CHARMM internal coordinates of N, CA and C (Angstrom, degrees):
IC EDIT
DIST 1 N 1 CA 1.4530
DIST 1 CA 1 C 1.5323
ANGL 1 N 1 CA 1 C 110.06
DIST 1 C 2 N 1.2955
ANGL 1 CA 1 C 2 N 116.14
DIHE 1 N 1 CA 1 C 2 N 142.54
DIST 2 N 2 CA 1.4588
ANGL 1 C 2 N 2 CA 120.67
DIHE 1 CA 1 C 2 N 2 CA 175.21
DIST 2 CA 2 C 1.5153
ANGL 2 N 2 CA 2 C 108.99
DIHE 1 C 2 N 2 CA 2 C -91.02
DIST 2 C 3 N 1.3164
ANGL 2 CA 2 C 3 N 115.73
DIHE 2 N 2 CA 2 C 3 N 128.61
DIST 3 N 3 CA 1.4575
ANGL 2 C 3 N 3 CA 118.91
DIHE 2 CA 2 C 3 N 3 CA 175.88
DIST 3 CA 3 C 1.5218
ANGL 3 N 3 CA 3 C 108.28
DIHE 2 C 3 N 3 CA 3 C -86.53
DIST 3 C 4 N 1.3337
ANGL 3 CA 3 C 4 N 117.43
DIHE 3 N 3 CA 3 C 4 N 142.58
DIST 4 N 4 CA 1.4560
ANGL 3 C 4 N 4 CA 119.38
DIHE 3 CA 3 C 4 N 4 CA -179.84
DIST 4 CA 4 C 1.5253
ANGL 4 N 4 CA 4 C 111.05
DIHE 3 C 4 N 4 CA 4 C -64.55
DIST 4 C 5 N 1.3090
ANGL 4 CA 4 C 5 N 115.88
DIHE 4 N 4 CA 4 C 5 N 143.21
DIST 5 N 5 CA 1.4600
ANGL 4 C 5 N 5 CA 121.15
DIHE 4 CA 4 C 5 N 5 CA 179.75
DIST 5 CA 5 C 1.5244
ANGL 5 N 5 CA 5 C 109.70
DIHE 4 C 5 N 5 CA 5 C -68.14
DIST 5 C 6 N 1.3114
ANGL 5 CA 5 C 6 N 116.81
DIHE 5 N 5 CA 5 C 6 N 135.85
DIST 6 N 6 CA 1.4720
ANGL 5 C 6 N 6 CA 121.99
DIHE 5 CA 5 C 6 N 6 CA 178.22
DIST 6 CA 6 C 1.5262
ANGL 6 N 6 CA 6 C 111.55
DIHE 5 C 6 N 6 CA 6 C -90.04
DIST 6 C 7 N 1.3338
ANGL 6 CA 6 C 7 N 116.95
DIHE 6 N 6 CA 6 C 7 N 2.42
DIST 7 N 7 CA 1.4632
ANGL 6 C 7 N 7 CA 123.33
DIHE 6 CA 6 C 7 N 7 CA 179.58
DIST 7 CA 7 C 1.5338
ANGL 7 N 7 CA 7 C 111.75
DIHE 6 C 7 N 7 CA 7 C 51.65
DIST 7 C 8 N 1.3472
ANGL 7 CA 7 C 8 N 116.66
DIHE 7 N 7 CA 7 C 8 N 60.84
DIST 8 N 8 CA 1.4647
ANGL 7 C 8 N 8 CA 119.76
DIHE 7 CA 7 C 8 N 8 CA -177.50
DIST 8 CA 8 C 1.5256
ANGL 8 N 8 CA 8 C 114.28
DIHE 7 C 8 N 8 CA 8 C -69.77
DIST 8 C 9 N 1.3444
ANGL 8 CA 8 C 9 N 116.49
DIHE 8 N 8 CA 8 C 9 N -26.50
DIST 9 N 9 CA 1.4669
ANGL 8 C 9 N 9 CA 119.86
DIHE 8 CA 8 C 9 N 9 CA -179.82
DIST 9 CA 9 C 1.5191
ANGL 9 N 9 CA 9 C 108.40
DIHE 8 C 9 N 9 CA 9 C -131.44
DIST 9 C 10 N 1.3314
ANGL 9 CA 9 C 10 N 116.57
DIHE 9 N 9 CA 9 C 10 N 119.82
DIST 10 N 10 CA 1.4579
ANGL 9 C 10 N 10 CA 120.57
DIHE 9 CA 9 C 10 N 10 CA 178.07
DIST 10 CA 10 C 1.5185
ANGL 10 N 10 CA 10 C 109.79
DIHE 9 C 10 N 10 CA 10 C -127.29
DIST 10 C 11 N 1.3395
ANGL 10 CA 10 C 11 N 115.20
DIHE 10 N 10 CA 10 C 11 N 157.65
DIST 11 N 11 CA 1.4581
ANGL 10 C 11 N 11 CA 120.06
DIHE 10 CA 10 C 11 N 11 CA 175.54
DIST 11 CA 11 C 1.5175
ANGL 11 N 11 CA 11 C 108.30
DIHE 10 C 11 N 11 CA 11 C -136.21
DIST 11 C 12 N 1.3209
ANGL 11 CA 11 C 12 N 116.73
DIHE 11 N 11 CA 11 C 12 N 148.40
DIST 12 N 12 CA 1.4534
ANGL 11 C 12 N 12 CA 122.39
DIHE 11 CA 11 C 12 N 12 CA 178.16
DIST 12 CA 12 C 1.5191
ANGL 12 N 12 CA 12 C 108.01
DIHE 11 C 12 N 12 CA 12 C -73.54
DIST 12 C 13 N 1.3397
ANGL 12 CA 12 C 13 N 116.40
DIHE 12 N 12 CA 12 C 13 N 128.50
DIST 13 N 13 CA 1.4630
ANGL 12 C 13 N 13 CA 120.36
DIHE 12 CA 12 C 13 N 13 CA 179.75
DIST 13 CA 13 C 1.5225
ANGL 13 N 13 CA 13 C 112.47
DIHE 12 C 13 N 13 CA 13 C -112.64
DIST 13 C 14 N 1.3446
ANGL 13 CA 13 C 14 N 117.48
DIHE 13 N 13 CA 13 C 14 N -19.76
DIST 14 N 14 CA 1.4634
ANGL 13 C 14 N 14 CA 120.14
DIHE 13 CA 13 C 14 N 14 CA 179.46
DIST 14 CA 14 C 1.5207
ANGL 14 N 14 CA 14 C 110.04
DIHE 13 C 14 N 14 CA 14 C -159.85
DIST 14 C 15 N 1.3258
ANGL 14 CA 14 C 15 N 114.94
DIHE 14 N 14 CA 14 C 15 N 150.77
DIST 15 N 15 CA 1.4601
ANGL 14 C 15 N 15 CA 121.64
DIHE 14 CA 14 C 15 N 15 CA 174.55
DIST 15 CA 15 C 1.5183
ANGL 15 N 15 CA 15 C 107.63
DIHE 14 C 15 N 15 CA 15 C -129.82
DIST 15 C 16 N 1.3215
ANGL 15 CA 15 C 16 N 116.34
DIHE 15 N 15 CA 15 C 16 N 136.87
DIST 16 N 16 CA 1.4528
ANGL 15 C 16 N 16 CA 121.08
DIHE 15 CA 15 C 16 N 16 CA 179.13
DIST 16 CA 16 C 1.5215
ANGL 16 N 16 CA 16 C 107.59
DIHE 15 C 16 N 16 CA 16 C -140.82
DIST 16 C 17 N 1.3288
ANGL 16 CA 16 C 17 N 116.92
DIHE 16 N 16 CA 16 C 17 N 110.63
DIST 17 N 17 CA 1.4600
ANGL 16 C 17 N 17 CA 123.83
DIHE 16 CA 16 C 17 N 17 CA -174.56
DIST 17 CA 17 C 1.5249
ANGL 17 N 17 CA 17 C 110.47
DIHE 16 C 17 N 17 CA 17 C 49.03
DIST 17 C 18 N 1.3366
ANGL 17 CA 17 C 18 N 118.59
DIHE 17 N 17 CA 17 C 18 N -107.25
DIST 18 N 18 CA 1.4696
ANGL 17 C 18 N 18 CA 120.28
DIHE 17 CA 17 C 18 N 18 CA -177.67
DIST 18 CA 18 C 1.5257
ANGL 18 N 18 CA 18 C 112.67
DIHE 17 C 18 N 18 CA 18 C -105.53
DIST 18 C 19 N 1.3342
ANGL 18 CA 18 C 19 N 117.53
DIHE 18 N 18 CA 18 C 19 N 19.21
DIST 19 N 19 CA 1.4562
ANGL 18 C 19 N 19 CA 121.84
DIHE 18 CA 18 C 19 N 19 CA -178.01
DIST 19 CA 19 C 1.5239
ANGL 19 N 19 CA 19 C 110.39
DIHE 18 C 19 N 19 CA 19 C -119.94
DIST 19 C 20 N 1.3250
ANGL 19 CA 19 C 20 N 115.96
DIHE 19 N 19 CA 19 C 20 N 136.66
DIST 20 N 20 CA 1.4595
ANGL 19 C 20 N 20 CA 121.77
DIHE 19 CA 19 C 20 N 20 CA 174.41
DIST 20 CA 20 C 1.5197
ANGL 20 N 20 CA 20 C 108.45
DIHE 19 C 20 N 20 CA 20 C -114.45
DIST 20 C 21 N 1.3215
ANGL 20 CA 20 C 21 N 116.31
DIHE 20 N 20 CA 20 C 21 N 140.62
DIST 21 N 21 CA 1.4527
ANGL 20 C 21 N 21 CA 121.52
DIHE 20 CA 20 C 21 N 21 CA 175.28
DIST 21 CA 21 C 1.5124
ANGL 21 N 21 CA 21 C 108.02
DIHE 20 C 21 N 21 CA 21 C -111.81
DIST 21 C 22 N 1.3277
ANGL 21 CA 21 C 22 N 116.03
DIHE 21 N 21 CA 21 C 22 N 131.70
DIST 22 N 22 CA 1.4590
ANGL 21 C 22 N 22 CA 121.19
DIHE 21 CA 21 C 22 N 22 CA -177.90
DIST 22 CA 22 C 1.5178
ANGL 22 N 22 CA 22 C 109.98
DIHE 21 C 22 N 22 CA 22 C -119.37
DIST 22 C 23 N 1.3396
ANGL 22 CA 22 C 23 N 115.29
DIHE 22 N 22 CA 22 C 23 N 152.63
DIST 23 N 23 CA 1.4644
ANGL 22 C 23 N 23 CA 121.88
DIHE 22 CA 22 C 23 N 23 CA 178.06
DIST 23 CA 23 C 1.5160
ANGL 23 N 23 CA 23 C 108.91
DIHE 22 C 23 N 23 CA 23 C -118.91
DIST 23 C 24 N 1.3157
ANGL 23 CA 23 C 24 N 116.77
DIHE 23 N 23 CA 23 C 24 N 133.25
DIST 24 N 24 CA 1.4555
ANGL 23 C 24 N 24 CA 121.64
DIHE 23 CA 23 C 24 N 24 CA 175.73
DIST 24 CA 24 C 1.5172
ANGL 24 N 24 CA 24 C 108.69
DIHE 23 C 24 N 24 CA 24 C -73.45
DIST 24 C 25 N 1.3235
ANGL 24 CA 24 C 25 N 117.06
DIHE 24 N 24 CA 24 C 25 N 129.73
DIST 25 N 25 CA 1.4598
ANGL 24 C 25 N 25 CA 121.84
DIHE 24 CA 24 C 25 N 25 CA 179.72
DIST 25 CA 25 C 1.5271
ANGL 25 N 25 CA 25 C 111.63
DIHE 24 C 25 N 25 CA 25 C -74.73
DIST 25 C 26 N 1.3210
ANGL 25 CA 25 C 26 N 117.69
DIHE 25 N 25 CA 25 C 26 N -16.91
DIST 26 N 26 CA 1.4676
ANGL 25 C 26 N 26 CA 121.83
DIHE 25 CA 25 C 26 N 26 CA -178.48
DIST 26 CA 26 C 1.5310
ANGL 26 N 26 CA 26 C 112.03
DIHE 25 C 26 N 26 CA 26 C -87.76
DIST 26 C 27 N 1.3482
ANGL 26 CA 26 C 27 N 117.62
DIHE 26 N 26 CA 26 C 27 N -51.02
DIST 27 N 27 CA 1.4661
ANGL 26 C 27 N 27 CA 120.17
DIHE 26 CA 26 C 27 N 27 CA -173.86
DIST 27 CA 27 C 1.5213
ANGL 27 N 27 CA 27 C 113.57
DIHE 26 C 27 N 27 CA 27 C -109.13
DIST 27 C 28 N 1.3442
ANGL 27 CA 27 C 28 N 118.13
DIHE 27 N 27 CA 27 C 28 N -13.16
DIST 28 N 28 CA 1.4564
ANGL 27 C 28 N 28 CA 121.25
DIHE 27 CA 27 C 28 N 28 CA 177.76
DIST 28 CA 28 C 1.5119
ANGL 28 N 28 CA 28 C 114.72
DIHE 27 C 28 N 28 CA 28 C 86.30
DIST 28 C 29 N 1.3349
ANGL 28 CA 28 C 29 N 118.24
DIHE 28 N 28 CA 28 C 29 N 1.46
DIST 29 N 29 CA 1.4631
ANGL 28 C 29 N 29 CA 120.90
DIHE 28 CA 28 C 29 N 29 CA 179.72
DIST 29 CA 29 C 1.5283
ANGL 29 N 29 CA 29 C 110.20
DIHE 28 C 29 N 29 CA 29 C -67.52
DIST 29 C 30 N 1.3317
ANGL 29 CA 29 C 30 N 116.36
DIHE 29 N 29 CA 29 C 30 N 138.48
DIST 30 N 30 CA 1.4600
ANGL 29 C 30 N 30 CA 122.25
DIHE 29 CA 29 C 30 N 30 CA 177.56
DIST 30 CA 30 C 1.5205
ANGL 30 N 30 CA 30 C 107.61
DIHE 29 C 30 N 30 CA 30 C -112.48
DIST 30 C 31 N 1.3379
ANGL 30 CA 30 C 31 N 116.22
DIHE 30 N 30 CA 30 C 31 N 133.57
DIST 31 N 31 CA 1.4569
ANGL 30 C 31 N 31 CA 120.17
DIHE 30 CA 30 C 31 N 31 CA -179.65
DIST 31 CA 31 C 1.5118
ANGL 31 N 31 CA 31 C 110.46
DIHE 30 C 31 N 31 CA 31 C -154.98
DIST 31 C 32 N 1.3232
ANGL 31 CA 31 C 32 N 114.97
DIHE 31 N 31 CA 31 C 32 N 165.77
DIST 32 N 32 CA 1.4556
ANGL 31 C 32 N 32 CA 123.14
DIHE 31 CA 31 C 32 N 32 CA 177.95
DIST 32 CA 32 C 1.5246
ANGL 32 N 32 CA 32 C 108.76
DIHE 31 C 32 N 32 CA 32 C -65.21
DIST 32 C 33 N 1.3236
ANGL 32 CA 32 C 33 N 117.54
DIHE 32 N 32 CA 32 C 33 N 136.02
DIST 33 N 33 CA 1.4687
ANGL 32 C 33 N 33 CA 120.04
DIHE 32 CA 32 C 33 N 33 CA -178.30
DIST 33 CA 33 C 1.5237
ANGL 33 N 33 CA 33 C 111.59
DIHE 32 C 33 N 33 CA 33 C -61.11
DIST 33 C 34 N 1.3275
ANGL 33 CA 33 C 34 N 118.14
DIHE 33 N 33 CA 33 C 34 N -27.17
DIST 34 N 34 CA 1.4645
ANGL 33 C 34 N 34 CA 120.37
DIHE 33 CA 33 C 34 N 34 CA 175.84
DIST 34 CA 34 C 1.5177
ANGL 34 N 34 CA 34 C 110.89
DIHE 33 C 34 N 34 CA 34 C -64.49
DIST 34 C 35 N 1.3293
ANGL 34 CA 34 C 35 N 117.15
DIHE 34 N 34 CA 34 C 35 N -37.21
DIST 35 N 35 CA 1.4647
ANGL 34 C 35 N 35 CA 120.80
DIHE 34 CA 34 C 35 N 35 CA 175.78
DIST 35 CA 35 C 1.5219
ANGL 35 N 35 CA 35 C 110.36
DIHE 34 C 35 N 35 CA 35 C -62.86
DIST 35 C 36 N 1.3402
ANGL 35 CA 35 C 36 N 116.65
DIHE 35 N 35 CA 35 C 36 N -39.70
DIST 36 N 36 CA 1.4612
ANGL 35 C 36 N 36 CA 121.13
DIHE 35 CA 35 C 36 N 36 CA 179.65
DIST 36 CA 36 C 1.5247
ANGL 36 N 36 CA 36 C 110.21
DIHE 35 C 36 N 36 CA 36 C -62.24
DIST 36 C 37 N 1.3312
ANGL 36 CA 36 C 37 N 116.92
DIHE 36 N 36 CA 36 C 37 N -43.23
DIST 37 N 37 CA 1.4736
ANGL 36 C 37 N 37 CA 120.30
DIHE 36 CA 36 C 37 N 37 CA 177.89
DIST 37 CA 37 C 1.5231
ANGL 37 N 37 CA 37 C 110.56
DIHE 36 C 37 N 37 CA 37 C -63.09
DIST 37 C 38 N 1.3395
ANGL 37 CA 37 C 38 N 116.74
DIHE 37 N 37 CA 37 C 38 N -41.47
DIST 38 N 38 CA 1.4582
ANGL 37 C 38 N 38 CA 120.77
DIHE 37 CA 37 C 38 N 38 CA 178.62
DIST 38 CA 38 C 1.5239
ANGL 38 N 38 CA 38 C 111.45
DIHE 37 C 38 N 38 CA 38 C -61.58
DIST 38 C 39 N 1.3474
ANGL 38 CA 38 C 39 N 117.18
DIHE 38 N 38 CA 38 C 39 N -39.62
DIST 39 N 39 CA 1.4643
ANGL 38 C 39 N 39 CA 121.08
DIHE 38 CA 38 C 39 N 39 CA 177.89
DIST 39 CA 39 C 1.5226
ANGL 39 N 39 CA 39 C 110.49
DIHE 38 C 39 N 39 CA 39 C -61.43
DIST 39 C 40 N 1.3195
ANGL 39 CA 39 C 40 N 116.59
DIHE 39 N 39 CA 39 C 40 N -42.89
DIST 40 N 40 CA 1.4644
ANGL 39 C 40 N 40 CA 121.15
DIHE 39 CA 39 C 40 N 40 CA -179.21
DIST 40 CA 40 C 1.5285
ANGL 40 N 40 CA 40 C 110.50
DIHE 39 C 40 N 40 CA 40 C -65.05
DIST 40 C 41 N 1.3173
ANGL 40 CA 40 C 41 N 116.80
DIHE 40 N 40 CA 40 C 41 N -40.43
DIST 41 N 41 CA 1.4722
ANGL 40 C 41 N 41 CA 121.29
DIHE 40 CA 40 C 41 N 41 CA 179.46
DIST 41 CA 41 C 1.5202
ANGL 41 N 41 CA 41 C 109.90
DIHE 40 C 41 N 41 CA 41 C -64.88
DIST 41 C 42 N 1.3398
ANGL 41 CA 41 C 42 N 117.11
DIHE 41 N 41 CA 41 C 42 N -44.82
DIST 42 N 42 CA 1.4676
ANGL 41 C 42 N 42 CA 120.73
DIHE 41 CA 41 C 42 N 42 CA 179.17
DIST 42 CA 42 C 1.5163
ANGL 42 N 42 CA 42 C 111.22
DIHE 41 C 42 N 42 CA 42 C -61.61
DIST 42 C 43 N 1.3265
ANGL 42 CA 42 C 43 N 117.06
DIHE 42 N 42 CA 42 C 43 N -41.78
DIST 43 N 43 CA 1.4666
ANGL 42 C 43 N 43 CA 121.20
DIHE 42 CA 42 C 43 N 43 CA -179.34
DIST 43 CA 43 C 1.5265
ANGL 43 N 43 CA 43 C 110.10
DIHE 42 C 43 N 43 CA 43 C -63.13
DIST 43 C 44 N 1.3258
ANGL 43 CA 43 C 44 N 117.20
DIHE 43 N 43 CA 43 C 44 N -42.40
DIST 44 N 44 CA 1.4613
ANGL 43 C 44 N 44 CA 121.62
DIHE 43 CA 43 C 44 N 44 CA 178.84
DIST 44 CA 44 C 1.5226
ANGL 44 N 44 CA 44 C 110.43
DIHE 43 C 44 N 44 CA 44 C -64.54
DIST 44 C 45 N 1.3252
ANGL 44 CA 44 C 45 N 116.96
DIHE 44 N 44 CA 44 C 45 N -41.70
DIST 45 N 45 CA 1.4639
ANGL 44 C 45 N 45 CA 120.86
DIHE 44 CA 44 C 45 N 45 CA 179.39
DIST 45 CA 45 C 1.5213
ANGL 45 N 45 CA 45 C 110.90
DIHE 44 C 45 N 45 CA 45 C -63.62
DIST 45 C 46 N 1.3375
ANGL 45 CA 45 C 46 N 117.52
DIHE 45 N 45 CA 45 C 46 N -40.66
DIST 46 N 46 CA 1.4596
ANGL 45 C 46 N 46 CA 121.41
DIHE 45 CA 45 C 46 N 46 CA 178.39
DIST 46 CA 46 C 1.5238
ANGL 46 N 46 CA 46 C 110.89
DIHE 45 C 46 N 46 CA 46 C -61.52
DIST 46 C 47 N 1.3122
ANGL 46 CA 46 C 47 N 117.50
DIHE 46 N 46 CA 46 C 47 N -42.44
DIST 47 N 47 CA 1.4659
ANGL 46 C 47 N 47 CA 121.47
DIHE 46 CA 46 C 47 N 47 CA 179.69
DIST 47 CA 47 C 1.5252
ANGL 47 N 47 CA 47 C 111.03
DIHE 46 C 47 N 47 CA 47 C -65.20
DIST 47 C 48 N 1.3382
ANGL 47 CA 47 C 48 N 116.73
DIHE 47 N 47 CA 47 C 48 N -38.33
DIST 48 N 48 CA 1.4632
ANGL 47 C 48 N 48 CA 120.92
DIHE 47 CA 47 C 48 N 48 CA 179.34
DIST 48 CA 48 C 1.5255
ANGL 48 N 48 CA 48 C 110.41
DIHE 47 C 48 N 48 CA 48 C -64.48
DIST 48 C 49 N 1.3394
ANGL 48 CA 48 C 49 N 116.86
DIHE 48 N 48 CA 48 C 49 N -40.30
DIST 49 N 49 CA 1.4498
ANGL 48 C 49 N 49 CA 120.95
DIHE 48 CA 48 C 49 N 49 CA -179.44
DIST 49 CA 49 C 1.5158
ANGL 49 N 49 CA 49 C 111.46
DIHE 48 C 49 N 49 CA 49 C -67.72
DIST 49 C 50 N 1.3443
ANGL 49 CA 49 C 50 N 117.50
DIHE 49 N 49 CA 49 C 50 N -35.12
DIST 50 N 50 CA 1.4619
ANGL 49 C 50 N 50 CA 121.43
DIHE 49 CA 49 C 50 N 50 CA -179.24
DIST 50 CA 50 C 1.5352
ANGL 50 N 50 CA 50 C 111.40
DIHE 49 C 50 N 50 CA 50 C -70.45
DIST 50 C 51 N 1.3382
ANGL 50 CA 50 C 51 N 115.74
DIHE 50 N 50 CA 50 C 51 N -36.11
DIST 51 N 51 CA 1.4532
ANGL 50 C 51 N 51 CA 121.41
DIHE 50 CA 50 C 51 N 51 CA -173.35
DIST 51 CA 51 C 1.4529
ANGL 51 N 51 CA 51 C 112.49
DIHE 50 C 51 N 51 CA 51 C -73.15
END
COOR INIT
IC SEED 1 N 1 CA 1 C
IC BUILD
């Protein structure tokens, strides 16, 4: 099974007005930096619920 990438290393690839787009250095996925922050928040919340 392939585990989903946690995007440990990202770099900014584009900026448009108030939006930044980042690319994961591991898997190559490009997404809105706000989505990346949301992923991190969800991951932290999941860990809190497990603990």
